[in-house]
C-alpha positions in Angstrom: 53.6 -74.0 -0.4 54.7 -72.8 -3.8 58.2 -71.5 -4.5 56.9 -68.0 -5.1 54.9 -68.1 -1.9 57.9 -69.1 0.1 60.0 -66.3 -1.4 57.3 -63.7 -0.6 57.1 -64.9 3.0 60.9 -64.5 3.4 60.8 -61.0 2.0 58.0 -60.0 4.5 60.0 -61.4 7.4 63.1 -59.5 6.4 61.1 -56.2 6.1 59.8 -56.6 9.6 63.3 -56.6 11.0 64.6 -53.7 8.7 65.6 -50.5 10.5 63.0 -47.6 9.8 64.6 -44.2 10.1 63.2 -42.2 12.9 61.4 -38.9 12.0 63.6 -36.0 13.2 61.5 -33.5 15.2 61.5 -29.9 14.0 63.4 -27.5 16.1 61.9 -24.3 17.2 64.1 -22.5 14.7 62.7 -24.7 12.0 59.1 -23.8 13.1 59.9 -20.1 13.2 61.5 -20.2 9.8 58.4 -22.0 8.3 56.1 -19.6 10.0 58.2 -16.7 8.7 58.1 -18.1 5.2 54.3 -18.4 5.4 54.1 -14.8 6.6 56.3 -13.6 3.7 54.1 -15.5 1.3 51.1 -13.7 2.8 52.8 -10.3 2.5 53.5 -10.9 -1.2 49.9 -12.0 -1.8 48.8 -8.9 0.1 50.9 -6.6 -2.0 49.4 -8.2 -5.1 45.9 -7.6 -3.6 45.2 -11.3 -3.4 43.8 -10.9 0.0 42.2 -14.3 0.4 45.6 -16.0 -0.5 47.2 -13.7 2.1 44.7 -14.8 4.8 45.5 -18.4 4.0 49.2 -17.9 4.4 48.8 -15.8 7.6 46.6 -18.6 9.0 49.4 -21.1 8.3 51.9 -18.9 10.2 49.4 -18.5 13.1 49.0 -22.3 13.3 52.7 -22.7 13.5 53.2 -19.9 16.1 49.9 -19.2 17.7 51.4 -16.8 20.3 53.0 -14.4 17.8 51.0 -11.2 17.8 52.2 -9.7 14.5 50.8 -12.6 12.5 47.3 -11.8 13.9 47.9 -8.2 13.0 48.7 -9.1 9.5 45.7 -11.3 9.1 43.6 -8.6 10.6 44.7 -6.2 7.9 43.9 -8.7 5.2 40.4 -9.3 6.6 39.8 -5.6 6.6 40.6 -5.4 2.9 37.8 -7.9 2.2 35.4 -6.1 4.5 35.3 -8.9 7.0 35.6 -6.5 10.0 34.2 -9.0 12.5 37.1 -11.4 11.9 39.5 -8.5 11.6 38.5 -7.2 15.0 38.9 -10.6 16.6 42.5 -10.9 15.2 43.4 -7.3 16.2 42.1 -7.9 19.7 44.0 -11.1 20.0 47.2 -9.4 18.8 46.8 -6.8 21.6 46.2 -9.4 24.2 49.4 -11.2 23.2 51.4 -8.0 23.0 49.8 -4.9 24.8 52.4 -2.6 23.2 51.5 -3.8 19.7 50.2 -0.4 18.6 49.4 -1.5 15.1 47.0 -4.0 16.6 45.4 -1.4 18.7 44.9 1.0 15.7 43.4 -1.8 13.6 41.1 -2.6 16.5 39.9 1.1 16.5 39.4 1.1 12.7 37.3 -2.1 13.0 35.1 -0.6 15.8 34.5 2.4 13.6 33.7 0.3 10.5 31.3 -1.7 12.6 29.7 1.4 14.0 30.6 0.7 17.6 31.6 4.3 18.5 31.7 3.7 22.2 34.2 0.9 21.9 36.1 2.9 19.3 36.4 5.9 21.6 37.5 3.8 24.5 40.1 2.0 22.4 41.4 5.2 21.0 41.9 6.7 24.5 43.7 3.5 25.5 46.0 3.7 22.5 46.8 7.4 23.2 47.6 6.5 26.8 50.0 3.7 25.8 51.6 5.4 22.8 52.3 8.7 24.5 54.9 9.7 21.9 52.3 9.6 19.1 49.1 10.5 21.1 48.3 13.3 18.6 48.8 11.2 15.5 45.4 9.6 15.4 43.4 12.6 14.0 41.7 10.6 11.3 40.2 8.2 13.7 39.1 11.0 16.0 37.5 12.9 13.1 35.6 9.8 11.9 34.2 9.0 15.3 33.0 12.6 15.8 31.6 12.7 12.3 29.6 9.5 12.8 28.2 10.8 16.1 27.1 13.9 14.3 25.4 11.9 11.5 23.7 9.7 14.0 22.3 12.7 15.9 21.0 14.3 12.6 19.4 11.0 11.6 17.6 10.8 14.9 16.2 14.3 14.4 15.1 13.7 10.8 13.6 10.3 11.8 11.4 12.2 14.3 10.3 14.6 11.6 9.5 11.6 9.3 12.0 13.0 6.8 13.0 9.5 5.6 14.6 10.7 2.4 17.1 12.7 4.4 17.8 9.8 6.8 18.6 7.6 3.8 21.1 10.3 2.6 22.7 10.5 6.1 22.9 6.7 6.4 24.7 6.6 3.0 27.2 9.1 4.3 27.6 7.1 7.5 28.2 3.8 5.7 31.0 5.4 3.8 32.8 5.6 7.1 31.3 2.5 8.7 30.6 0.1 5.9 30.0 -2.9 8.2 27.5 -1.2 10.6 24.4 -3.4 10.7 22.3 -0.7 12.4 23.0 1.8 9.7 22.1 -0.7 7.0 18.8 -1.6 8.8 17.9 2.0 9.4 18.5 2.8 5.8 16.4 -0.2 4.7 13.6 0.8 7.0 13.5 4.3 5.6 13.5 3.0 2.0 10.5 0.9 2.9 8.7 4.0 4.4 9.5 5.9 1.2 7.8 3.1 -0.9 11.1 2.0 -2.4 10.3 -1.6 -1.6 12.7 -3.4 -4.0 15.7 -1.4 -2.6 14.6 -2.0 1.0 14.2 -5.7 0.5 17.6 -5.9 -1.2 19.3 -4.1 1.7 17.5 -6.3 4.2 18.6 -9.4 2.4 22.2 -8.2 2.4 22.1 -8.2 6.2 20.3 -11.5 6.4 22.9 -13.1 4.2 25.3 -12.8 7.1 22.8 -13.3 9.9 19.5 -14.9 8.9 18.0 -14.1 12.3 18.7 -10.4 12.4 15.5 -8.9 13.8 15.9 -5.5 12.2 16.2 -6.9 8.7 13.3 -9.4 9.2 11.2 -6.5 10.4 12.0 -4.5 7.2 10.9 -7.4 5.0 7.7 -7.5 7.0 7.2 -3.8 6.5 7.6 -4.2 2.7 5.0 -7.0 2.6 2.7 -4.9 4.9 3.0 -1.8 2.7 2.3 -3.8 -0.5 -1.0 -5.1 1.0 0.3 -8.7 1.7 -1.2 -8.5 5.2 -1.0 -12.2 6.1 2.6 -12.7 5.0 3.5 -9.5 6.8 2.0 -10.7 10.0 4.1 -13.9 9.8 7.3 -11.9 9.4 6.5 -9.7 12.3 5.7 -12.7 14.5 9.1 -14.2 13.4 10.8 -11.0 14.6 9.1 -11.3 18.0 10.3 -14.9 18.3 13.9 -13.7 17.7 13.5 -10.5 19.8 10.4 -10.6 22.0 11.1 -7.0 23.0 11.0 -5.6 19.4 8.4 -2.8 20.0 7.9 -1.9 16.3 7.1 -5.5 15.4 4.7 -5.8 18.3 2.9 -2.6 17.1 2.8 -3.8 13.5 1.2 -7.1 14.5 -1.5 -5.2 16.2 -1.9 -2.8 13.2 -2.2 -5.8 10.7 -4.9 -7.4 12.9 -6.9 -4.2 13.3 -6.6 -3.3 9.7 -7.8 -6.7 8.5 -10.7 -6.7 10.9 -11.9 -3.1 10.2 -11.6 -3.6 6.4 -13.6 -6.8 6.5 -16.3 -5.2 8.6 -16.5 -2.4 6.1 -16.8 -4.9 3.2 -19.6 -6.7 5.0 -21.5 -3.5 5.7 -21.2 -2.5 2.1 -22.4 -5.8 0.8 -25.5 -5.6 3.1 -26.3 -2.1 1.9 -25.3 -0.3 5.1 -23.5 2.4 3.2 -23.1 4.9 6.1 -21.6 2.2 8.3 -19.3 1.1 5.5 -18.0 4.6 5.0 -17.2 5.0 8.7 -15.4 1.7 8.9 -13.3 2.4 5.8 -12.4 5.8 7.1 -11.5 4.4 10.5 -9.2 1.9 8.7 -7.4 4.7 7.0 -6.3 6.0 10.3 -4.6 2.8 11.4 -1.4 3.1 9.3 -1.1 6.2 7.2 2.2 4.9 5.7 0.5 1.9 4.2 -0.1 3.5 0.8 -1.3 0.5 -1.2 -3.8 -0.7 1.4 -5.0 2.9 1.9 -5.4 3.3 -1.8 -7.8 0.4 -1.9 -9.7 1.8 1.1 -10.1 5.1 -0.8 -11.3 3.1 -3.7 -13.9 1.3 -1.5 -15.0 4.7 -0.2 -15.5 5.8 -3.8 -17.7 2.7 -4.5 -19.9 3.5 -1.5 -20.3 7.2 -2.5 -21.2 6.1 -6.0 -23.9 3.9 -4.6 -25.2 7.0 -2.8 -24.9 9.0 -6.1 -22.5 11.4 -4.5 -20.3 11.5 -7.5 -18.3 14.7 -6.6 -17.0 13.2 -3.4 -16.5 9.8 -5.2 -14.2 11.6 -7.6 -12.2 13.0 -4.7 -11.9 9.5 -3.2 -10.7 8.0 -6.5 -8.2 10.8 -6.9 -6.8 10.1 -3.4 -6.5 6.4 -4.3 -4.6 7.2 -7.5 -2.3 9.6 -5.7 -1.3 6.7 -3.4 -1.1 4.1 -6.2 -0.8 5.4 -9.7 -1.4 1.9 -11.1 -4.7 1.3 -9.4 -6.9 0.4 -12.3 -10.2 0.2 -10.4 -9.8 3.7 -9.1 -9.4 5.0 -12.6 -12.4 3.1 -13.9 -14.6 4.4 -11.0 -13.4 7.9 -11.6 -14.3 7.6 -15.3 -17.9 6.5 -14.4 -18.2 9.5 -11.9 -16.8 12.0 -14.5 -19.4 10.8 -17.0 -22.2 11.1 -14.5 -21.1 14.6 -13.8 -20.9 15.4 -17.6 -17.1 15.9 -17.2 -16.4 14.1 -20.5 -13.0 15.5 -21.3 -11.7 14.3 -17.9 -13.3 10.9 -18.6 -11.4 10.7 -21.9 -8.1 11.6 -20.2 -8.5 8.8 -17.7 -9.6 6.3 -20.3 -6.5 7.2 -22.4 -4.3 6.6 -19.3 -6.0 3.3 -18.7 -5.4 2.2 -22.2 -1.7 3.1 -21.9 -1.5 1.0 -18.8 -3.6 -2.0 -19.9 -3.5 -2.1 -23.8 -6.4 -4.5 -23.8 -9.5 -4.8 -26.1 -11.6 -3.7 -23.2 -9.5 -0.6 -22.5 -9.6 0.4 -26.2 -13.4 0.1 -26.3 -13.6 2.1 -23.1 -11.6 4.9 -24.7 -13.8 4.8 -27.8 -16.9 5.0 -25.8 -15.5 7.9 -23.8 -14.6 9.8 -27.0 -18.1 9.1 -28.3 -19.7 10.6 -25.2 -17.4 13.6 -25.3 -18.5 14.1 -28.9 -22.1 13.8 -28.0 -21.7 16.2 -25.1 -20.7 18.9 -27.5 -24.1 18.6 -29.2 -27.4 19.6 -27.8 -28.5 17.2 -25.1 -32.0 16.5 -26.2 -32.8 14.4 -23.2 -31.9 17.4 -21.0 -33.9 19.7 -23.2 -37.0 17.6 -22.7 -36.2 16.9 -19.0 -36.2 13.1 -19.3 -33.7 10.4 -18.9 -31.7 8.5 -21.6 -33.7 5.4 -20.8 -37.1 7.1 -21.3 -39.9 5.2 -23.1 -41.8 6.6 -26.1 -44.7 7.5 -23.8 -42.4 9.2 -21.3 -40.8 11.2 -24.1 -44.3 12.3 -25.3 -45.2 13.4 -21.8 -41.9 15.3 -21.4 -42.5 17.0 -24.7 -46.0 18.0 -23.8 -45.0 19.4 -20.5 -41.9 21.3 -21.9 -43.8 22.7 -24.9 -46.7 24.0 -22.9 -44.2 25.6 -20.5 -42.1 27.4 -23.1 -44.6 28.1 -25.8 -44.1 31.7 -27.1 -47.8 32.6 -26.5 -47.3 32.0 -22.8 -44.6 34.6 -22.8 -46.2 37.1 -25.2 -46.5 39.8 -22.6 -42.8 39.4 -21.5 -39.9 41.5 -22.4 -38.2 41.2 -25.7 -35.4 39.2 -24.1 -37.9 36.9 -22.4 -39.8 36.3 -25.7 -36.6 35.6 -27.5 -35.5 33.1 -24.9 -38.9 31.4 -25.0 -38.8 31.1 -28.7 -35.3 29.6 -28.6 -36.3 27.1 -26.0 -39.5 26.2 -27.8 -37.5 25.6 -31.0 -35.0 23.3 -29.1 -37.9 21.4 -27.6 -39.3 20.8 -31.0 -35.8 19.7 -32.3 -35.5 17.3 -29.3 -38.9 15.7 -29.9 -38.3 15.4 -33.6 -35.2 13.3 -32.9 -36.2 11.3 -29.9 -39.7 10.4 -31.1 -38.2 8.8 -34.2 -36.7 5.5 -33.3 -34.1 5.5 -36.1 -33.0 9.1 -35.4 -32.9 8.4 -31.7 -30.7 5.3 -32.2 -28.3 7.3 -34.3 -28.3 10.1 -31.8 -27.6 7.7 -28.9 -24.7 6.1 -30.8 -23.1 9.5 -31.4 -23.6 9.5 -35.1 -23.8 12.7 -37.0 -27.3 13.6 -38.1 -28.1 15.6 -41.2 -27.3 18.9 -39.4 -23.7 18.9 -38.0 -24.9 20.7 -34.9 -27.7 18.1 -34.3 -30.4 20.6 -35.1 -33.4 20.3 -37.3 -32.7 22.6 -40.1 -35.8 24.3 -41.4 -38.4 22.2 -39.6 -41.0 24.5 -38.0 -41.4 23.7 -34.2 -44.9 25.2 -34.4 -45.8 22.5 -36.9 -44.6 19.8 -34.6 -46.6 21.4 -31.8 -49.7 21.5 -34.0 -49.3 17.9 -35.1 -48.8 16.7 -31.5 -51.8 18.5 -30.0 -54.0 18.4 -33.0 -53.7 14.8 -34.0 -51.6 15.6 -37.1 -54.1 17.8 -38.9 -51.7 20.7 -39.4 -52.5 24.3 -40.2 -53.8 24.0 -43.8 -57.3 24.5 -45.1 -60.0 23.2 -42.9 -58.2 23.8 -39.6 -55.4 25.8 -38.0 -53.8 27.3 -34.9 -53.5 30.9 -33.8 -50.5 31.6 -31.5 -50.8 35.4 -31.3 -54.0 35.8 -29.3 -54.0 36.8 -25.7 -53.9 34.0 -23.2 -53.9 31.1 -25.6 -54.1 29.6 -29.1 -57.2 28.4 -31.0 -58.0 25.7 -33.4 -60.9 26.6 -35.7 -63.1 24.3 -37.6 -63.3 24.7 -41.3 -65.0 23.1 -44.2 -65.3 19.4 -43.6 -64.5 19.7 -39.9 -68.0 19.6 -38.6 -67.9 23.2 -37.7 -66.5 22.7 -34.2 -63.9 24.9 -32.5 -61.2 23.7 -30.1 -59.6 26.2 -27.7 -56.6 25.7 -25.4 -55.8 28.3 -22.9 -52.5 28.5 -20.9 -53.1 28.7 -17.2 
């Protein structure tokens, strides 16, 4: 062994036999002093509003003297200042258990019950305090007032909930939470009413505040399911409602909601199937039945009204389709399809100004190339509507062929020719002449492919009013019925004779006469 190794061995041996001073146990007085010091530190922190530091110091004091009631009372007060009323109540209750005459503990217990919304326990504890503290039995007016006020608010909320006045219930719950800021039931009721009012973001935030402290709170989970349901996320909503039932199998609202989701999905799907197969009457009935399942579900019901509008458009019932679109938009002001369908209906009903208004709204919402083009087209049709509708004058459709336009002109011209009305009143003859002129104008435009194309595109023709200027409608009539020979030398028409007009042969016409008589 080396010299250094031997020296180290001797030192170790000596250390083994050295006297180690014994740890002197703390006396009770020392423990009490240390606890009291910790309490004083807590009091100082409390005065400086450093409540979490105060709680830490009071906890040290409690660990040293766990049977000392005032320490629990002090920590209870600090917990109340950080809105941890559950822990505050636990400490207040413990302080009263340790010292039944610790009236501060009893009072804090009452305040915690009120803050938590447990009015029955608060009333019982208040009566207990009054019976023990007989000298100050009339000194607890604030607590009595708050309990009575909360009972009144709860009663009013129940009445307004029955009336479906959810806005008022939210207001009442806000007032109640000022007195009972930790009441979970008030928070859940408020969140539920926000959802029923369509204020989904606020409702979800309120529900999340509750779930942050208790992730399995059935009421808050139900509210989140409601928000999903009302925003047409039916599958996710069903999952939330089923989770509520796993937590609380007796939750009647969740059970009803699961049933509503299932029935709504089924009925809507059946309606879609009927519509796709052309069974329009069946589709209408199914969509209308689906609307009755959950009247509060605005977004889903908006789509159902939109589907009803689509069916009515298929049936060419444009007036009722407009009403259905309007109901959809009232429920969901951002429902693009409902606006587009209403535009189409307005145009079918010649309500062009209304169509432009909806297209302008759509363009503001979408700001796309398509929405801008839709607005331009609507403005074009509005402009066209203020001119004479030559298709309507002739009684033919906008898609009429050249032959159909000729047939329509022939029929209209024969019907409204002035000679047919020569024996009528002055007013009747004037009306006939006006109509006959318009018929000629219409044929002049629509029989010419270039003019018709310009007219269909909404372009201005030579005459700002879309008229024909000085063109003689009788000349058009002669040309149409006479093969284009006109009324010059060698042939002509007479419109003034009784019962008809005559084309007479002239030089070079072979001497034949053509006579047409109105029936």
